[in-house]
C-alpha positions in Angstrom: 16.6 3.1 -31.9 13.5 3.2 -30.0 11.8 0.1 -31.5 14.8 -2.4 -30.3 14.2 -0.8 -27.3 11.1 -1.5 -26.8 12.1 -5.1 -28.2 14.6 -6.0 -25.3 12.1 -4.6 -23.1 9.3 -6.9 -24.0 11.9 -9.6 -23.9 13.1 -9.0 -20.9 9.6 -8.9 -19.7 8.9 -12.2 -21.2 11.8 -13.8 -19.4 10.5 -15.7 -16.1 11.6 -13.9 -12.8 13.9 -16.5 -10.8 12.8 -16.7 -7.0 16.0 -16.2 -5.1 17.6 -18.4 -2.4 15.7 -16.9 0.3 12.2 -17.6 -1.5 13.4 -20.1 -2.3 13.3 -21.3 1.3 10.7 -19.2 2.8 8.4 -21.3 0.4 9.1 -24.1 1.0 8.6 -23.5 4.8 5.2 -22.2 4.0 4.0 -25.8 2.8 5.7 -27.7 4.9 3.5 -25.2 7.4 -0.2 -25.7 5.5 0.7 -29.3 5.4 1.3 -29.3 9.0 -2.0 -26.9 10.0 -3.9 -29.1 7.4 -3.1 -32.3 9.1 -3.4 -31.3 12.4 -7.1 -29.7 11.3 -7.8 -33.3 10.1 -6.3 -35.4 13.6 -8.3 -32.7 15.8 -11.8 -33.1 13.9 -11.4 -37.1 13.4 -11.6 -36.8 17.9 -15.3 -36.4 17.5 -14.8 -33.9 20.7 -16.8 -30.9 20.4 -15.3 -29.0 22.7 -12.5 -28.5 20.0 -14.2 -28.1 16.6 -13.2 -24.4 17.5 -8.9 -25.4 17.9 -9.5 -27.7 14.5 -11.1 -24.6 12.5 -8.7 -22.8 13.4 -5.7 -24.5 12.5 -7.7 -25.2 8.6 -7.8 -21.3 9.2 -3.6 -21.3 9.5 -3.4 -24.2 6.8 -5.7 -21.4 4.8 -3.3 -18.6 5.1 -0.3 -20.8 4.7 -1.4 -21.7 0.9 -2.5 -17.7 0.2 1.0 -17.1 1.3 2.4 -19.3 -0.9 0.2 -18.4 -3.7 2.2 -15.3 -3.8 5.4 -16.5 -4.5 4.3 -19.5 -6.6 1.8 -20.9 -9.3 -1.4 -22.4 -7.2 -1.0 -25.1 -9.4 2.5 -25.8 -7.6 1.1 -24.9 -4.3 -1.3 -27.6 -4.0 1.6 -30.1 -5.0 3.9 -28.7 -2.9 1.5 -29.4 0.5 0.3 -32.5 -0.8 4.4 -33.6 -1.1 4.7 -32.5 2.8 1.8 -33.6 4.4 3.0 -37.1 2.8 6.6 -36.8 4.3 4.8 -35.2 7.3 2.2 -38.7 7.6 4.8 -40.6 7.4 7.1 -38.8 10.0 3.9 -39.8 12.2 3.7 -43.3 11.5 3.1 -45.2 14.8 2.9 -42.0 16.5 0.7 -39.3 18.0 0.6 -35.7 16.5 2.7 -34.4 18.7 6.2 -35.4 16.9 4.5 -32.8 14.1 3.8 -30.0 16.7 7.3 -30.3 18.3 8.5 -29.3 15.3 6.4 -26.9 13.5 4.2 -25.2 16.0 5.5 -22.4 16.9 7.6 -21.8 13.9 4.5 -22.0 11.6 2.7 -19.4 13.9 5.1 -17.2 13.3 5.4 -17.5 9.9 1.5 -17.3 9.4 1.2 -14.7 12.2 4.1 -12.4 9.9 5.4 -13.7 6.6 7.5 -10.7 5.8 9.4 -11.4 9.3 10.4 -14.8 8.3 11.0 -13.3 4.7 13.5 -10.9 6.0 15.1 -13.9 8.3 15.4 -16.2 5.3 16.9 -13.4 3.4 19.5 -12.5 6.1 20.0 -16.4 6.3 21.3 -16.9 2.8 23.5 -13.8 2.6 
């Protein structure tokens, strides 16, 4: 009997854990933010304005934080692929426009997500019930 229980426990432990709908929405948003922050940092760095270097560094730091948050929910390879995919989408939105297009959409949401990821996950948990 105990052998069967042990086998059942091992079999269940080997099953992949499926992410909830809330976690899926949350990680999508985290990847979008990582991409937004990375693009923003690159654009500001390319301005070659020494007074903006600190801003570019803060934006890159936020991109790094978003990636770390995403790594808690996804494999690092998936995070990298997801960030790159969202960067491509963001660049298409910016085509012929400025960074302001992305800032308008992501600035506030991404700041609150990076500052308090648990609060944002709680939001998605409630929104997907």
